[in-house]
KOLVEX-105890 format. One record per residue (C-alpha): residue number from 1; chain; z, x, y. Coordinates in pm, 1 decimal, decimal comma, m for minus. Layout:
% KOLVEX-105890
TORZA   roza   kegu          w          u          v
TORZA    NUM      A          Z          X          Y
...
END
This chain:
% KOLVEX-105890
TORZA   roza   kegu          w          u          v
TORZA      1      A    m1527,2     m269,5     2235,2
TORZA      2      A    m1561,9     m646,3     2287,7
TORZA      3      A    m1411,2     m619,4     2636,6
TORZA      4      A    m1658,8     m345,8     2725,6
TORZA      5      A    m1952,0     m555,2     2604,4
TORZA      6      A    m1831,3     m854,7     2805,5
TORZA      7      A    m1805,8     m629,3     3108,1
TORZA      8      A    m2163,2     m510,3     3063,1
TORZA      9      A    m2306,1     m860,7     3026,6
TORZA     10      A    m2103,1    m1010,1     3311,1
TORZA     11      A    m2223,4     m734,5     3539,3
TORZA     12      A    m2579,0     m861,7     3501,0
TORZA     13      A    m2474,4    m1196,9     3643,9
TORZA     14      A    m2276,7    m1064,2     3936,8
TORZA     15      A    m2452,9     m744,1     4045,8
TORZA     16      A    m2746,9     m752,7     4282,3
TORZA     17      A    m2965,0     m553,7     4049,0
TORZA     18      A    m3304,3     m703,7     4007,5
TORZA     19      A    m3526,3     m761,9     3707,9
TORZA     20      A    m3624,0     m471,9     3486,7
TORZA     21      A    m3398,3     m221,1     3663,1
TORZA     22      A    m3089,5     m426,8     3579,9
TORZA     23      A    m3203,8     m472,4     3220,1
TORZA     24      A    m3265,6      m99,0     3181,0
TORZA     25      A    m2917,6      m19,0     3310,2
TORZA     26      A    m2761,2     m268,2     3071,2
TORZA     27      A    m2956,5     m127,3     2777,4
TORZA     28      A    m2845,8      225,2     2867,7
TORZA     29      A    m2482,8      114,6     2883,3
TORZA     30      A    m2515,7      m64,1     2549,9
TORZA     31      A    m2670,8      245,7     2394,1
TORZA     32      A    m2389,1      456,4     2538,4
TORZA     33      A    m2134,9      217,3     2386,9
TORZA     34      A    m2314,3      229,0     2052,8
TORZA     35      A    m2306,6      609,5     2050,7
TORZA     36      A    m1940,0      611,9     2150,2
TORZA     37      A    m1857,7      364,9     1873,8
TORZA     38      A    m2045,8      574,4     1617,1
TORZA     39      A    m1861,0      886,5     1729,5
TORZA     40      A    m1526,5      708,1     1690,1
TORZA     41      A    m1626,7      595,8     1340,1
TORZA     42      A    m1707,5      956,7     1245,2
TORZA     43      A    m1373,7     1076,2     1382,8
TORZA     44      A    m1204,2      796,2     1192,2
TORZA     45      A    m1372,0      896,9      865,3
TORZA     46      A    m1284,9     1262,8      922,8
TORZA     47      A     m920,6     1176,7      984,7
TORZA     48      A     m889,5      981,9      660,7
TORZA     49      A    m1072,8     1252,2      467,2
TORZA     50      A     m820,7     1505,3      596,8
TORZA     51      A     m534,1     1269,7      517,9
TORZA     52      A     m660,5     1216,6      164,4
TORZA     53      A     m740,5     1575,8       69,2
TORZA     54      A     m589,8     1831,9      306,6
TORZA     55      A     m244,5     1675,0      325,9
TORZA     56      A     m197,4     1669,2      m50,6
TORZA     57      A     m184,6     2046,7     m105,9
TORZA     58      A       98,0     2134,0      137,8
TORZA     59      A      304,9     1838,0       18,1
TORZA     60      A      254,3     1942,2     m343,8
TORZA     61      A      358,7     2296,5     m250,9
TORZA     62      A      675,0     2163,5      m87,0
TORZA     63      A      759,6     1953,4     m392,6
TORZA     64      A      705,2     2251,3     m622,1
TORZA     65      A      928,0     2472,7     m405,5
TORZA     66      A     1201,6     2210,7     m388,2
TORZA     67      A     1191,8     2161,0     m763,8
TORZA     68      A     1223,5     2537,2     m811,7
TORZA     69      A     1515,2     2546,0     m565,7
TORZA     70      A     1684,0     2258,7     m746,5
TORZA     71      A     1659,0     2440,1    m1080,6
TORZA     72      A     1811,3     2751,2     m924,6
TORZA     73      A     2098,6     2551,6     m777,4
TORZA     74      A     2166,3     2393,5    m1116,0
TORZA     75      A     2179,1     2736,2    m1280,9
TORZA     76      A     2417,7     2859,8    m1013,0
TORZA     77      A     2640,1     2554,4    m1064,2
TORZA     78      A     2656,7     2472,0     m694,5
TORZA     79      A     2833,8     2159,6     m576,8
TORZA     80      A     2657,6     1826,2     m612,2
TORZA     81      A     2621,6     1772,0     m237,1
TORZA     82      A     2360,2     2049,3     m210,0
TORZA     83      A     2168,6     1912,3     m506,0
TORZA     84      A     2177,6     1570,0     m345,9
TORZA     85      A     2023,2     1706,7      m24,8
TORZA     86      A     1736,9     1864,9     m219,0
TORZA     87      A     1684,8     1541,9     m414,0
TORZA     88      A     1672,1     1331,9      m96,7
TORZA     89      A     1418,1     1564,9       66,5
TORZA     90      A     1203,9     1569,1     m249,6
TORZA     91      A     1219,0     1190,4     m270,1
TORZA     92      A     1111,7     1151,9       93,2
TORZA     93      A      816,7     1389,0       51,0
TORZA     94      A      709,4     1203,4     m263,0
TORZA     95      A      720,1      874,1      m73,3
TORZA     96      A      518,3     1017,0      217,3
TORZA     97      A      260,6     1156,4      m22,9
TORZA     98      A      221,6      830,3     m213,1
TORZA     99      A      225,4      611,7       97,5
TORZA    100      A      m44,0      830,3      256,6
TORZA    101      A     m272,0      775,9      m42,7
TORZA    102      A     m197,7      401,9      m38,5
TORZA    103      A     m281,1      397,2      331,6
TORZA    104      A     m614,1      573,4      269,8
TORZA    105      A     m699,8      327,1       m8,3
TORZA    106      A     m602,6       32,4      211,6
TORZA    107      A     m820,2      161,0      495,8
TORZA    108      A    m1117,3      225,3      264,1
TORZA    109      A    m1095,1     m131,5      135,9
TORZA    110      A    m1081,2     m267,0      490,7
TORZA    111      A    m1396,1      m69,9      572,9
TORZA    112      A    m1556,9     m186,5      246,2
TORZA    113      A    m1607,8      178,0      152,1
TORZA    114      A    m1388,2      197,1     m158,5
TORZA    115      A    m1587,3      247,9     m482,4
TORZA    116      A    m1430,2      m13,8     m710,4
TORZA    117      A    m1473,5       79,6    m1076,2
TORZA    118      A    m1302,4     m140,6    m1333,2
TORZA    119      A    m1214,4      m60,0    m1693,3
TORZA    120      A     m966,1     m166,7    m1961,6
TORZA    121      A     m622,4       m5,5    m1941,3
TORZA    122      A     m305,9      m38,8    m2142,5
TORZA    123      A      m49,0     m219,1    m1929,4
TORZA    124      A      224,0       m5,0    m2083,4
TORZA    125      A       54,8      313,3    m1956,3
TORZA    126      A       14,3      166,5    m1607,6
TORZA    127      A      376,5       53,0    m1607,1
TORZA    128      A      499,6      396,3    m1715,4
TORZA    129      A      306,0      554,6    m1428,7
TORZA    130      A      473,5      319,3    m1182,2
TORZA    131      A      817,0      366,6    m1340,6
TORZA    132      A      776,2      743,7    m1318,1
TORZA    133      A      738,0      709,6     m941,1
TORZA    134      A     1032,0      472,4     m898,4
TORZA    135      A     1260,6      690,1    m1110,9
TORZA    136      A     1181,5      992,4     m892,9
TORZA    137      A     1208,5      814,8     m559,1
TORZA    138      A     1497,7      580,0     m633,0
TORZA    139      A     1709,9      807,2     m849,9
TORZA    140      A     2013,6      723,7     m635,7
TORZA    141      A     1960,3      348,8     m677,2
TORZA    142      A     2114,3      151,7     m958,6
TORZA    143      A     1834,4      m51,9    m1113,2
TORZA    144      A     1684,9     m132,7    m1449,8
TORZA    145      A     1334,3     m241,3    m1541,7
TORZA    146      A     1302,8     m456,3    m1850,7
TORZA    147      A      953,2     m543,1    m1967,7
TORZA    148      A      880,5     m805,8    m2230,7
TORZA    149      A      506,3     m742,7    m2207,4
TORZA    150      A      363,9     m671,3    m2556,1
TORZA    151      A      238,1     m315,6    m2608,5
TORZA    152      A     m102,1     m451,1    m2711,2
TORZA    153      A     m172,7     m602,3    m2366,8
TORZA    154      A     m465,9     m444,3    m2185,1
TORZA    155      A     m580,9     m515,4    m1831,7
TORZA    156      A     m937,1     m498,7    m1702,4
TORZA    157      A     m886,4     m366,3    m1352,2
TORZA    158      A     m941,3      m90,7    m1096,4
TORZA    159      A     m666,5      149,5    m1194,9
TORZA    160      A     m571,2      309,8     m861,7
TORZA    161      A     m559,1      m18,6     m672,4
TORZA    162      A     m368,0     m197,0     m948,7
TORZA    163      A     m109,6       83,1     m967,1
TORZA    164      A      m74,1       80,6     m588,2
TORZA    165      A      m27,0     m298,1     m579,1
TORZA    166      A      216,2     m305,9     m871,0
TORZA    167      A      413,9       m6,4     m744,5
TORZA    168      A      455,8     m157,9     m398,4
TORZA    169      A      563,3     m490,2     m547,9
TORZA    170      A      818,3     m306,0     m759,1
TORZA    171      A      945,2     m108,0     m458,7
TORZA    172      A      991,0     m431,6     m263,6
TORZA    173      A     1176,8     m575,4     m562,3
TORZA    174      A     1405,7     m271,2     m586,8
TORZA    175      A     1484,7     m260,4     m215,7
TORZA    176      A     1569,4     m626,6     m172,4
TORZA    177      A     1707,3     m722,4     m512,3
TORZA    178      A     2015,6     m648,0     m718,5
TORZA    179      A     1831,8     m404,9     m941,9
TORZA    180      A     1785,2     m598,1    m1266,2
TORZA    181      A     1408,6     m632,9    m1266,9
TORZA    182      A     1237,3     m832,6    m1538,6
TORZA    183      A      863,7     m806,9    m1606,0
TORZA    184      A      701,9    m1078,9    m1812,8
TORZA    185      A      346,8    m1156,4    m1923,5
TORZA    186      A      207,1    m1506,0    m1951,5
TORZA    187      A     m134,0    m1609,4    m2073,7
TORZA    188      A     m310,8    m1941,0    m2031,4
TORZA    189      A     m657,5    m2045,7    m2145,6
TORZA    190      A     m823,6    m1881,2    m1846,7
TORZA    191      A     m561,4    m1661,8    m1678,3
TORZA    192      A     m327,3    m1372,4    m1744,6
TORZA    193      A      m20,0    m1353,4    m1523,7
TORZA    194      A      230,0    m1072,3    m1468,4
TORZA    195      A      565,9    m1192,9    m1340,3
TORZA    196      A      830,2     m981,6    m1163,6
TORZA    197      A     1169,7    m1139,1    m1110,0
TORZA    198      A     1497,0    m1017,7     m965,1
TORZA    199      A     1814,5    m1163,0     m819,8
TORZA    200      A     1834,3    m1131,6     m443,3
TORZA    201      A     2106,7     m932,2     m273,4
TORZA    202      A     2412,9    m1133,2     m162,8
TORZA    203      A     2383,8    m1290,0      184,6
TORZA    204      A     2010,3    m1216,1      190,9
TORZA    205      A     1806,4    m1483,8      365,0
TORZA    206      A     1465,5    m1534,5      206,6
TORZA    207      A     1212,5    m1701,9      436,7
TORZA    208      A      984,6    m1856,6      175,9
TORZA    209      A      726,7    m1995,3      419,6
TORZA    210      A      705,3    m1662,1      602,4
TORZA    211      A      652,0    m1473,1      276,3
TORZA    212      A      386,7    m1719,7      161,4
TORZA    213      A      211,0    m1684,2      498,2
TORZA    214      A      204,8    m1305,2      460,3
TORZA    215      A       55,0    m1337,0      112,4
TORZA    216      A     m219,7    m1566,3      247,8
TORZA    217      A     m282,5    m1348,2      554,9
TORZA    218      A     m651,0    m1260,4      595,0
TORZA    219      A     m589,2     m992,5      860,3
TORZA    220      A     m338,3     m766,0      684,5
TORZA    221      A     m118,9     m524,7      877,6
TORZA    222      A       77,5     m219,6      770,9
TORZA    223      A      454,9     m217,5      785,5
TORZA    224      A      614,8      m78,3     1099,5
TORZA    225      A      932,6       34,7      925,8
TORZA    226      A     1069,8      342,6      753,4
TORZA    227      A     1049,2      217,4      394,7
TORZA    228      A      724,7      399,8      303,0
TORZA    229      A      576,3       93,0      139,1
TORZA    230      A      300,9     m156,3      202,8
TORZA    231      A      393,3     m502,4      325,4
TORZA    232      A      308,1     m820,6      137,9
TORZA    233      A       m0,4     m897,9      347,9
TORZA    234      A     m145,8     m554,4      268,8
TORZA    235      A      m51,1     m575,8      m99,5
TORZA    236      A     m205,5     m921,6     m125,2
TORZA    237      A     m524,7     m801,9       45,1
TORZA    238      A     m557,3     m508,9     m196,3
TORZA    239      A     m491,8     m738,7     m492,4
TORZA    240      A     m762,3     m981,5     m378,2
TORZA    241      A    m1008,8     m694,8     m343,1
TORZA    242      A    m1007,4     m654,5     m722,8
TORZA    243      A     m981,8    m1022,2     m811,0
TORZA    244      A     m603,1    m1062,6     m838,8
TORZA    245      A     m384,1    m1317,7     m662,5
TORZA    246      A      m19,9    m1296,4     m553,5
TORZA    247      A      220,7    m1587,6     m541,6
TORZA    248      A      589,3    m1613,2     m455,5
TORZA    249      A      862,2    m1846,3     m571,6
TORZA    250      A     1235,7    m1871,2     m508,5
TORZA    251      A     1451,3    m2023,8     m780,9
TORZA    252      A     1816,1    m2046,3     m683,4
TORZA    253      A     1916,1    m1679,4     m631,8
TORZA    254      A     1612,3    m1530,0     m807,4
TORZA    255      A     1284,9    m1443,6     m640,9
TORZA    256      A      971,6    m1438,0     m852,6
TORZA    257      A      644,8    m1264,2     m768,6
TORZA    258      A      347,0    m1353,1     m985,6
TORZA    259      A       29,7    m1148,2    m1008,7
TORZA    260      A     m260,3    m1344,3    m1153,8
TORZA    261      A     m514,6    m1109,7    m1310,7
END
């Protein structure tokens, strides 16, 4: 778009089009660009509406069918390899479904079109929702989640965004750590802080400055990998959109991600 506008304006300097005629042509081109841009925005909105609503039903149908198939296989006492295949496919579909919704939320926030509505929620309920996802998707991973957060703790937040941020942080922790995840809650005079910690995998190189740069990134980008998760720059952006801040720390062989509420 910017290149096209530069082209239009530079043409006025170089073309031998005089006075009002040249101005009229430039205005027509600008109007054409405006209409084209508006059309692209409408297509963009339509695409994300389809992604948000129309994709959910077929994926839910697939998950239901796979769950039914899995129950049948269990009753027939088939070998574990077939059950494992069904579990892997179900897990992948669940990840695609969740990542698609995260992607839609991320895009809506970028466009400043997401209706942020905050309320008080029990942290335990939010954590259980996240743990339900991780237990389904990472059922072949060996990991434990230990929370020392008191049951009485409530969080004033936008539920969907908070769950998305916390879930993606947890997924990152599961994928790159040893699997013993600790969740702690700290409170100061003015701040409440959730802390996730985990030991890093052996021989894993943690680039602290690179991670900190991603957290501070003001132009977030989506991951270009096959992990079905948001990257730290995207997670940090979503957290900031509802008044939370991410920070990262490496202590010996333990990485610590703090989420200031």
